C-alpha positions in Angstrom: 11.5 -15.4 -22.0 9.9 -17.7 -19.3 13.5 -18.4 -17.6 13.7 -14.2 -16.9 12.7 -13.8 -13.5 14.4 -11.2 -11.4 14.3 -12.1 -7.9 17.2 -12.4 -5.7 17.5 -8.5 -5.1 18.0 -7.9 -1.4 13.9 -7.2 -1.3 13.4 -10.3 -2.1 15.5 -12.0 0.3 14.1 -9.5 3.3 10.8 -11.3 2.0 11.8 -14.6 2.0 13.0 -13.9 5.7 16.6 -15.0 4.8 18.0 -11.3 5.1 16.7 -7.8 7.3 16.5 -4.4 5.7 19.1 -1.7 7.5 17.2 1.0 9.2 17.4 3.3 6.4 16.2 0.6 3.6 13.2 -0.4 6.4 12.3 3.5 6.6 12.6 3.7 3.0 10.2 0.5 2.3 7.4 2.5 4.5 7.9 5.4 2.9 7.0 3.4 -0.4 4.6 2.1 1.0 3.1 5.1 1.9 3.6 7.2 -1.3 4.2 5.1 -3.8 2.8 1.7 -3.6 -0.6 3.2 -5.2 0.6 2.5 -8.8 4.3 0.8 -7.9 2.6 -2.7 -6.5 4.7 -5.6 -4.6 5.9 -7.6 -5.5 6.6 -6.6 -9.3 6.3 -3.0 -8.8 3.8 -2.3 -11.0 0.0 -2.6 -11.5 0.2 -2.4 -15.3 -2.4 0.3 -15.3 -1.7 3.7 -17.6 -1.3 6.9 -15.8 -0.6 10.3 -16.6 2.0 11.8 -13.9 2.2 15.3 -14.3 5.4 15.1 -16.9 5.0 18.6 -18.7 3.8 17.9 -22.6 7.6 18.4 -24.6 7.7 19.0 -27.5 7.3 16.0 -29.6 3.5 15.8 -27.9 3.7 12.4 -27.1 0.6 12.4 -26.1 0.8 8.1 -24.8 -1.7 5.7 -24.9 -4.5 7.8 -26.5 -2.1 7.3 -29.7 -3.6 3.7 -29.5 -7.1 3.9 -28.6 -7.7 7.5 -29.4 -10.1 8.2 -26.5 -9.8 11.5 -24.7 -9.2 10.2 -21.5 -6.1 8.0 -22.6 -4.2 11.4 -23.3 -0.8 11.7 -21.7 -1.5 8.3 -20.1 2.2 6.2 -19.9 2.2 2.4 -18.7 3.6 2.4 -15.0 6.5 0.9 -14.8 7.7 -1.9 -12.4 10.6 -0.3 -9.9 12.7 -3.9 -10.1 16.2 -3.1 -11.4 15.9 0.7 -11.5 19.0 1.7 -11.0 20.5 -0.5 -14.3 18.2 1.6 -16.6 18.5 5.0 -17.2 17.2 7.7 -18.2 13.9 7.5 -17.0 10.0 8.3 -17.8 8.8 7.2 -21.2 11.1 9.9 -22.5 14.2 9.5 -21.4 13.9 13.0 -20.2 15.5 12.2 -16.8 18.8 10.9 -16.4 18.9 10.1 -12.3 16.4 9.2 -10.2 17.2 12.1 -8.0 15.3 13.8 -10.8 12.6 11.3 -10.9 11.8 12.4 -6.9 12.1 16.4 -7.6 9.6 15.7 -10.7 7.2 14.1 -8.4 7.7 16.5 -5.3 8.0 19.9 -7.5 7.6 19.6 -10.8 4.0 17.4 -11.4 2.3 19.9 -14.3 -2.0 20.0 -14.3 -1.9 18.3 -17.9 -5.1 16.8 -19.2 -5.8 13.2 -17.5 -3.6 14.4 -14.4 -3.7 11.4 -12.3 -6.3 12.2 -9.0 -3.2 10.6 -6.5 -0.9 13.2 -8.3 -3.8 16.2 -7.3 -4.3 15.6 -3.5 -1.8 17.8 -2.3 -1.0 21.8 -3.0 1.5 22.1 -5.2 0.4 19.0 -7.0 2.8 15.9 -6.8 3.7 13.5 -3.8 5.1 15.2 -0.6 8.5 14.5 -0.2 11.3 15.6 2.1 14.8 15.4 1.7 15.2 13.2 4.1 12.4 11.1 3.1 14.4 11.4 -0.6 17.5 9.7 0.7 15.5 6.7 2.5 13.6 6.4 -0.6 16.4 6.1 -2.8 18.3 3.9 -0.5 15.1 1.5 -0.5 15.0 1.5 -4.0 18.3 0.0 -4.5 17.2 -3.0 -2.9 15.2 -3.7 -5.3 18.0 -4.1 -7.7 19.4 -8.0 -8.9 22.7 -7.9 -10.2 22.8 -11.3 -10.5 19.5 -11.1 -13.1 21.2 -8.8 -15.0 24.6 -10.2 -15.2 23.6 -14.0 -15.9 25.0 -14.8 -19.1 22.3 -16.7 -20.4 21.1 -13.6 -21.4 23.3 -11.9 -22.6 23.9 -11.0 -26.5 27.4 -12.9 -26.5 
């Protein structure tokens, strides 16, 4: 497991001053820092916390961390995932309810529900969630692609065969 380190994405190359972002990638990076960095902190793009991101409660009624701690304050809180290699890991959210990153961003812009313990960061605007324009969404998606490390995910040393 010590060998399983993803560090050759374009983002990594830019951070090592070996490459530069395109204008849209740079704009997306700035948007990420403004709108996403509170939970998905660099360089691993997670803060390892557990948060309620306002998903509607499913028929399964998975209460997240509460199922482990039995603390009411943990109801509907799930671990903040890393954004690294995001394009290789659909479906998204703890229960796989979103098949695309577009759907994930749509959730944060228009579908956040005021469920118990909703993260305070998602309560700052009206409607609930994160204000992202269509143009910003495109730029964020362009930036998120820079977090993909094809060398890592295709490394034969880590395959089953």
